[in-house]
N, C-alpha and C positions, 0 to 999 in steps of 0.2 A: 350467136350474136356477138357484137363488139362491145367490150367494156373497157374504157380507157385505152390502153395500148395492147390489150390481150384478147385472145379468142376464148370465149366462154361457151361451154356446151351444156346440154341437159345432163342430169345425174346419170353416171355410168352404172352398169350392173355391178353389184357389190363384189362378185367374184373377180371381175376385171380389175377393180380397184385394188383388191388384196394381192392379186398376182403381180400387178405393177409395183406395189410396195415391196413385196418379197424379191422381185427381180430388178429392183432399182440399182443403178450403177453403184451407189454408195454401199449397199448391202453386199454386192458381188465383189467390190474391191476389197472390202474388209475380209470377206470369205477367202479370197485368193491370197491376201497378205497373211492371214492366219495359217492357212494350210501350207503354203510354200515355206514360210519361215519355221513352222513347227517341224516339217519334214527335214529341213536342211540344217536347222540350228537348235531345235528343241523348244519346249513350251515357254520357258522364261523369255527367250528372245522373241518368240511369236507374240507374247503379250505386250512386250515393249514396242514391237513393230506395229501392232494394231493400234495401240495408244498413240503412237507417233503419227500414223496416217490419219487417224480420226481428228487429232488436235491440230495438225498442221495443214490438212487439206480439206477433209470433209466438213469440219465445223465452220471454217471461213466461207466455203462455198454455200453451205446451208444457210448461214446467217445472211449472206448476200442475197440469196433467192428469197428468203423470208422478208428482208427489207424491201425487195422489189414488189412483193405482194402487198405488204403493209402500206407502201407509198402509193399504191394504185397503178403502178406502171405495169403490173402483171396480175392476171386473175388466178394463175396457178403457179406452182413451183416448178413446173415442167418446162418452162420457157416455150410455150405452146405456139409461138409465132416466130418465123425466121428473123424478124426485125429485133427480137429480144436476145437472140443468141450471140451476136458478136461480143457484147460486153461480158457475157458469161464465159465464152471461150477464152477471151483475153485474160480474165481473172484466173481461170484454171491453168492456162499455159504459164502465166507468171508464177503461180504457186509451184508448179512442177519444176520450173527452173530453180527457184529458191530451195525447194526440197532436194533437188539433185546436188546443188552446191553444199547444202548442209550435210548430206549423207557422206560426202567425201571425208568428213571427220569422224564418222561412226562406222568402223570396219565391220562390226557385227550386223549392221543393217545394210551393208553395201549391196546385198543381193536384191534389194528393192529397186536398185537403179534400172534394171532391165524392165521392171514393171512401169517405172516412170517414163522410160523411152517409149514403150508400147502405148501407154495412155496418151502421151504427147502426140504420137503418130496418128492415133485415132482422132484426136481433137483438131490437129492441123488439117487433115484431109476433110473432116466434117466442116471445118471453118471455110475451106476453099469451096466445097460443094454447096455451102449454104446460100450462095448466090443464086443457085438454081433449084435446090431441093433441101428440105429439112429432114436429113437422114435421122433415123431413130437412134438416139444415144443409149436407150435401154437395150435395144437389140445389138448395137455395136459392142457394148461392154459385156453383155451376156455371152455373145458368141466368142469374143476374145477370151474371157475367163473359162468358158467351156473347153475350148481348144487347148488352152494352156494347161488346164487340169487333167486333160487326157494323159499328159506326161507325168504329172506330179501325183495325182490321185485318180486313177482310171475310173473306178466306179462313180465317183462324184462328178467327174467330167462327162461321163456317159449320161448320168441322170440329168445334168444341166442341158446337154445337147437334146435329149428327148423332150425336155420342158420348153425348148425354144419356141415351138409353134404355139404353145399356150400363151407365152409371153407376147408373141406377135399378135395373137388374137386380142389380148387385153389392150394393147395399144390402139388397135383398130376399134374395139368396142367402146373405148373411152374417147374416140374421135380425136386422138392426139396426132395420128399419122394416117397417111394413105398406105395402101399395100406396097406401092413402089418405095416409099420412104422406109417401111419396115424391111423390105428386101435389101435396099442399099445399105442400111445400117448393119444388117446381118452379114452381108458379104464383106463390108469394111472390117468389122471386128474379127471375123473368121480369117481373113487374109493376114491381118496383123498378127493374130495368134499363130497361124501356120508359119509365117516368116520367123517368128520368135522361136518356135520349137525346132526349126530347121537350121538355126544358127549354129 
C-alpha cells in the first residue's frame, strides 16, 4: 500500500531482513575498504580508511535517509520507490566528488580513489536507468565488491559470489525489487567490478 511518498509492504521473512542487512551496501563498502587497505597498506591505515569512509560518506547518507523516514517522505530507508532515488543519488555523487578531492591530500588513502570511481560509475548508471527501472543497489554493490575481492582476497570474493543468489532472494522476499531489477543491479555491479580489475 502507499504511505506518504513511499511503498510499504507486509512484514518480510526475518531471514530476508537479516540477509539484506548483512548484504547492505554500507556493510560491503566498509568490508572492501578494510580488506583492500589492510592488504596494501597494513592494519593502521585500514582502520583510518574505514573511519574516514564511515564518517565522510556512510554517516551523512544514513542520516539523510533517516531524516527522510522521520519526515514521512519515505517508509523505509531503502528508497523503495524510483521517485525517492534521484535525491539520494545526487547526495551520494556529491559526497563522492568531495571525498575524491579530499583524498588528493592524503597519499596513504589514495588507493580509495579507484573505489570512489567505481561507486560513482554504479550510481551514475543507476541514476540514468532510474527513468525506466529501479535497479537493485544491494545487488549492484554486492556484485561489484565480490568481483573486486576475487583479486584482493580470493576466498572472501568467492564466498560473496556464492552468497549473491541469497541476497537476491532477500530483496525479492522483502518486495523491494522485481527479478529484473535484481538482475540489472547484479550485472551493473559485476560489470563495473570486472572493468576495474581489468584496468
